[in-house]
C-alpha positions in Angstrom: 48.2 72.0 10.6 50.7 69.1 10.1 54.4 69.7 10.6 57.2 68.1 8.7 58.7 64.9 10.1 61.2 65.4 12.9 64.7 65.7 11.5 68.0 67.1 12.7 71.0 68.4 10.8 74.1 66.6 12.0 77.8 66.9 11.0 78.9 63.9 12.9 79.5 60.6 11.1 79.6 57.0 12.1 83.1 55.5 12.7 82.7 53.4 9.5 82.2 56.6 7.4 85.5 58.5 7.3 86.1 61.5 5.1 88.9 61.0 2.6 90.9 64.1 3.3 94.4 64.8 2.3 97.2 64.6 4.9 98.0 67.3 7.4 101.0 67.5 9.7 102.2 69.3 12.8 104.5 69.0 15.7 102.5 67.3 18.5 105.0 67.9 21.4 106.1 71.2 23.0 108.9 72.8 21.0 112.1 72.8 22.9 115.1 70.6 23.9 114.2 67.1 25.0 114.8 63.4 24.5 112.2 63.0 21.7 109.7 65.0 19.7 106.6 63.7 17.8 105.4 64.9 14.5 101.8 63.8 13.7 100.6 63.2 10.2 97.0 62.3 9.5 94.9 61.8 6.3 93.9 59.4 3.6 97.3 59.6 1.9 99.4 60.0 5.2 101.3 56.7 4.8 102.2 57.3 1.2 103.5 60.8 2.0 105.6 59.7 4.9 106.9 56.7 3.0 108.3 58.9 0.2 110.7 60.4 2.8 111.3 57.3 4.9 114.0 54.7 4.4 113.0 51.5 6.1 109.8 49.3 5.8 107.3 50.1 3.1 104.8 52.1 5.2 102.2 52.1 2.5 102.0 48.3 2.5 99.6 47.0 5.1 101.2 43.6 5.1 104.7 44.9 5.7 103.5 47.7 8.0 100.2 46.8 9.7 98.3 49.0 12.1 99.7 49.7 15.5 103.3 48.9 14.7 106.5 50.9 15.1 109.2 51.0 12.4 112.8 52.2 12.7 114.4 54.0 9.8 115.8 57.3 8.5 114.1 60.4 7.2 115.6 62.0 4.1 115.0 65.1 2.0 113.9 64.8 -1.6 117.6 65.2 -2.5 118.5 62.2 -0.3 120.1 64.2 2.5 119.8 62.5 5.9 117.5 64.4 8.3 117.3 62.2 11.3 116.9 58.6 12.6 113.3 58.2 13.5 110.6 55.8 14.7 107.3 55.8 12.8 104.2 54.5 14.6 101.2 53.6 12.3 97.5 53.7 13.1 95.4 52.6 10.2 91.9 53.9 9.6 89.5 53.8 11.5 91.6 52.7 14.5 93.3 56.0 15.1 92.6 59.2 17.1 91.2 61.0 14.0 89.7 57.9 12.4 92.1 58.5 9.4 95.4 56.9 8.5 97.8 58.4 11.1 101.5 58.3 11.4 103.4 59.6 14.4 107.1 60.2 13.8 109.4 60.2 16.8 112.6 62.0 16.3 115.4 63.6 18.4 113.9 66.4 20.5 116.1 69.4 19.4 114.3 72.5 18.2 116.1 72.6 14.8 115.9 68.9 14.0 112.2 68.8 14.9 111.5 71.7 12.6 113.6 70.0 9.9 111.6 66.8 10.1 108.3 68.7 9.8 109.6 70.7 6.8 110.6 67.4 5.1 107.1 66.0 5.6 105.6 69.2 4.3 107.9 69.2 1.3 106.3 65.8 0.3 103.0 67.6 -0.3 101.5 67.5 3.2 99.6 70.6 4.4 100.5 72.2 7.8 97.6 71.5 10.3 95.5 74.4 11.7 95.0 74.7 15.5 92.8 71.8 16.7 92.4 70.3 13.2 93.3 66.8 14.3 90.6 66.8 17.0 88.2 68.5 14.6 88.7 65.6 12.2 88.2 63.1 15.0 84.8 64.8 15.7 83.7 64.9 12.1 84.6 61.3 11.7 82.5 60.2 14.7 85.4 59.3 17.0 84.4 62.0 19.6 81.3 63.9 20.3 81.6 67.7 20.7 81.7 67.6 24.5 84.6 65.1 24.3 86.4 67.2 21.7 86.2 70.3 23.9 87.4 68.2 26.9 90.7 67.5 25.0 91.5 71.2 25.1 90.3 71.5 28.7 92.6 68.6 29.6 95.6 70.2 27.9 95.0 73.6 29.6 94.1 72.2 33.0 96.1 73.8 35.9 94.8 71.8 38.8 94.0 68.1 39.6 90.3 69.0 40.0 90.3 70.5 36.5 92.1 67.4 35.1 89.4 65.1 36.7 86.5 67.2 35.4 88.0 67.2 31.9 88.7 63.5 32.1 85.0 62.7 33.0 83.9 64.8 30.0 86.5 63.0 27.7 85.0 59.7 28.8 81.7 60.9 27.3 79.7 61.1 30.5 78.2 64.5 29.8 77.4 63.5 26.2 75.7 60.3 27.3 73.7 62.1 29.9 72.4 64.6 27.5 71.7 62.2 24.7 69.6 60.0 27.1 67.0 62.6 27.9 67.3 64.2 24.5 66.0 60.9 23.1 63.1 61.1 25.5 62.2 64.5 24.0 62.6 63.1 20.5 60.1 60.3 21.3 57.6 62.8 22.8 57.9 65.1 19.8 57.4 62.2 17.4 54.1 61.3 19.2 52.9 64.9 19.1 53.7 65.2 15.4 52.1 61.8 14.6 49.0 63.0 16.3 49.0 66.1 14.2 49.0 64.0 11.0 45.8 62.4 12.1 44.1 65.5 13.5 41.1 65.2 11.2 40.5 61.6 12.4 40.6 62.9 16.0 43.1 60.2 16.9 45.2 60.7 20.1 48.7 59.1 20.2 50.2 61.2 23.0 49.1 60.5 26.6 49.1 64.0 28.0 49.9 62.9 31.6 52.8 60.7 30.5 54.1 63.5 28.3 53.9 66.0 31.2 55.6 63.6 33.6 58.4 63.1 31.0 58.9 66.8 30.5 59.0 67.5 34.2 61.6 64.8 34.6 63.7 66.3 31.8 63.5 69.7 33.5 64.6 68.2 36.7 67.7 66.7 35.1 68.5 69.9 33.4 68.3 71.7 36.7 70.7 69.2 38.3 73.2 69.8 35.5 72.8 73.6 35.6 73.3 73.6 39.4 76.8 72.1 38.9 78.0 75.0 36.7 79.3 77.3 39.4 81.4 74.6 40.9 82.5 73.5 37.5 83.5 77.0 36.5 85.7 77.3 39.6 87.3 74.0 38.9 88.0 74.8 35.3 88.9 78.5 35.5 90.1 78.7 39.1 88.8 80.7 42.1 89.4 84.4 41.6 90.7 85.3 45.0 91.1 89.1 45.7 93.5 89.9 48.5 92.6 93.5 49.6 92.9 95.9 52.5 94.5 99.2 53.3 98.1 100.1 52.3 100.8 98.1 54.0 98.3 95.6 55.5 100.5 92.6 54.3 98.8 91.7 51.0 101.9 91.2 49.0 103.6 89.3 51.8 100.6 87.0 52.1 100.6 86.3 48.3 104.3 85.5 48.4 103.8 83.2 51.4 100.9 81.3 49.8 102.7 80.8 46.5 106.2 80.2 48.0 107.8 82.8 45.7 108.7 86.5 45.7 106.1 87.3 43.0 105.1 90.7 44.6 107.4 93.4 45.8 107.3 93.9 49.6 108.5 97.1 51.3 107.4 99.1 54.4 106.4 101.9 52.1 102.6 102.3 51.8 101.4 102.2 48.2 104.2 100.0 46.9 101.8 97.9 44.9 100.4 100.1 42.1 98.6 97.5 40.0 96.9 94.2 40.5 99.2 91.2 40.4 97.7 87.8 39.3 99.3 84.6 40.4 98.1 81.0 40.0 98.2 78.8 43.1 97.0 75.3 43.5 95.9 73.9 46.9 94.6 70.4 47.3 93.8 70.0 43.7 91.9 73.3 43.3 93.3 76.3 41.4 93.2 79.7 43.0 93.9 82.8 40.9 95.4 85.1 43.6 95.0 88.8 42.9 97.2 91.1 44.9 95.6 94.6 44.8 96.8 98.1 45.5 95.9 99.4 49.0 92.5 101.0 49.1 92.8 104.7 50.0 92.2 108.2 48.7 95.3 109.5 46.9 96.3 112.3 44.6 98.9 110.1 42.9 97.4 109.3 39.4 99.2 106.0 39.1 98.2 104.8 42.5 94.7 106.0 41.9 94.5 103.9 38.8 95.7 100.9 40.8 92.9 101.5 43.4 90.4 101.7 40.5 91.6 98.3 39.2 91.5 96.9 42.7 87.8 97.8 43.0 87.1 96.2 39.6 88.9 93.0 40.7 86.7 93.0 43.8 83.6 93.2 41.7 84.7 90.1 39.7 85.9 88.1 42.7 84.8 84.5 43.7 86.5 85.0 47.1 87.6 88.1 49.0 90.3 88.0 51.6 90.4 91.3 53.4 93.5 92.0 55.5 93.6 94.2 58.6 96.9 95.2 60.1 96.8 94.2 63.8 99.7 96.5 64.6 97.6 99.5 63.8 94.5 100.6 65.8 91.1 100.3 64.1 89.6 103.7 63.3 85.9 104.5 63.0 86.5 105.3 59.3 88.0 101.8 58.8 85.1 100.2 60.5 82.7 102.0 58.1 84.8 101.1 55.1 84.9 97.5 56.1 81.1 97.4 56.5 80.7 98.8 53.0 83.0 96.2 51.5 81.1 93.4 53.3 77.8 94.8 52.0 79.1 95.2 48.4 80.4 91.7 48.4 76.8 90.4 48.6 76.9 86.6 48.1 80.7 86.5 47.5 82.5 84.7 50.3 84.3 87.4 52.4 87.1 86.6 54.9 88.4 89.1 57.4 91.9 88.2 58.4 94.1 89.9 61.0 97.7 90.2 59.9 101.1 90.9 61.4 100.3 88.9 64.5 104.0 88.7 65.2 104.4 92.5 65.4 101.2 92.8 67.4 102.6 90.5 70.1 106.0 92.1 70.1 105.0 95.8 70.4 102.2 95.8 72.9 102.0 95.1 76.6 99.1 94.2 78.8 95.5 94.4 77.4 96.2 97.3 75.1 97.0 95.0 72.1 94.9 95.7 69.0 94.4 92.0 68.9 92.3 92.3 72.1 89.9 94.7 70.4 86.4 93.5 70.4 85.3 95.8 67.6 86.0 93.3 64.8 85.3 89.6 64.5 88.2 88.0 62.6 87.8 84.8 60.7 91.5 84.2 61.4 94.5 85.9 62.8 97.8 85.2 61.0 101.4 86.2 60.5 102.7 85.7 57.0 106.2 86.3 58.2 106.3 83.7 61.0 103.8 81.4 59.3 101.3 81.5 62.1 97.9 80.1 61.0 98.9 80.0 57.3 97.8 76.4 56.8 94.5 77.0 58.6 94.0 80.0 56.3 94.6 77.8 53.2 92.0 75.3 54.4 89.5 78.1 55.2 89.9 79.7 51.8 89.1 76.4 50.1 86.1 75.7 52.4 84.6 79.2 51.8 85.2 79.2 48.1 83.3 75.9 47.7 80.7 76.7 50.3 77.2 75.5 49.1 78.8 73.9 46.0 78.8 70.2 45.5 82.3 69.1 44.5 82.2 65.4 45.0 85.1 63.9 43.1 82.7 61.5 41.2 80.0 64.1 40.4 79.5 65.2 36.8 80.2 68.9 36.3 79.2 71.4 33.6 82.4 73.5 33.2 81.7 75.3 29.8 79.8 78.5 29.5 78.7 77.3 26.0 77.2 74.2 27.5 75.5 76.2 30.4 73.9 78.6 27.9 72.6 75.8 25.7 71.2 73.9 28.7 69.5 77.0 30.0 67.8 77.6 26.6 66.7 74.0 26.4 65.2 74.2 29.9 63.3 77.3 29.0 61.8 75.6 25.9 60.9 72.6 27.9 59.2 74.9 30.5 57.3 76.6 27.7 56.2 73.2 26.3 54.9 72.3 29.8 53.0 75.5 30.0 51.5 75.0 26.6 50.5 71.5 27.6 48.8 72.7 30.8 47.0 75.4 28.9 45.6 72.9 26.4 47.3 74.6 23.4 47.4 72.7 20.1 50.1 70.2 19.4 51.7 72.2 16.7 52.7 74.9 19.3 53.8 72.3 21.7 56.0 70.7 19.0 57.7 74.0 18.2 59.0 74.3 21.8 60.1 70.6 21.8 62.0 71.0 18.5 63.7 74.1 19.9 64.8 72.2 23.0 66.1 69.4 20.9 68.1 71.9 18.8 69.7 73.4 21.9 70.7 70.1 23.4 72.0 68.9 20.0 74.4 71.8 19.9 76.0 70.6 23.2 77.0 67.2 21.8 77.5 68.2 18.2 74.5 66.4 16.7 73.5 69.8 15.5 76.2 72.3 14.6 77.6 74.6 12.0 80.9 75.7 10.6 81.1 78.9 12.6 80.6 77.0 15.9 83.3 74.5 15.0 85.7 77.3 14.0 85.1 79.0 17.4 85.6 75.8 19.4 88.7 74.4 17.7 90.5 77.7 17.2 91.5 77.7 20.9 93.3 74.4 20.5 97.1 74.2 20.1 98.5 73.2 16.8 99.2 69.5 16.7 96.1 68.5 18.7 
């Protein structure tokens, strides 16, 4: 049985082939009061549309207004009313972000004047851009692959230096290049297998089975290396979900406020003050932590507090790091020891820190050897005082170390940060594994080629060599308008 020649459906185009699409426009800078704002206009007729509202150089004339030049003038309404003094920067196709003719209008940064400039451009027959439409056009015109396009959104939304670095690597095209390299190896192998199928009656063998096996084993190894980076990449991109938990009045809210340097959580001496989980982003040495202050864990008849306890337990189940606080000014009961043992067991592989708190009270209220701090019943990872600041810096360092334990986070290493990429790589690996099994079992080449084609399809969805409209809509819908 001979299969059709290897072919792939791709929506990406070369940089010399740019779709002639009408102009779109959007405000490209955050809306608010500032020195300047930028309105971006992109499309085949972008210069002509902007020129109809602009008084200055003839923007539609490439001799008077060549690419990568800036022109001062005024923007006016169709009735000739002055809107603002502006600077217009021109990027002629294909030397622009989208690959299309692109004009960026810099105006004064007030909210009303910026909106008026945009409305003037739209009144010239330009359509308002959808979220992510500029980057989508850049992808469709071959200026970016899909991993780079997604990195644009990651870079915009990054909340830590580590996340910025990871997005920057992907924007440079490192992930796309990596995948395309061994995807090409599979294409070559698939071509050999399918060519052999065309000559099956002549009993001609084009594919060296040992070389093919060695190639597929190598591809599987590279896929494993990439997949192993996902957990570290996820923490870098989304942050370390850090649940601060313990019994009521153990100092959870005080610690959260101390770490973040703000009064984000209400602190009182009344047990049960925190009724719900409180999430706060905190960055330490370039890594984002999503601190979650939880309600004190205890049995209660208060319906509101009981709901808070339920939410605390749910947060614990989803944690990347657990910081359990024990109030040193209170004796440790047998029930508390059992409770703590259960939490440790339920945490499984999630890093779990046991931290003694209120060290300042402990030292102030006890005498001799009766201090709870002297108890040998618990082994604390650290003893702190959020009030006096004792051991807060060592705690920050320990939290980072434990969160990244057994995870390679070398600043130069390539990380997989997207769940979509992880899922596609896992599927591709499974198909390569099945192809290897088929090869070892001596199955026919047509069955082997099916698995290889499936692996190529999955890898192609990562870089965008294979995609569809639904996938693009899903990806670019999370972009901000103007990017």
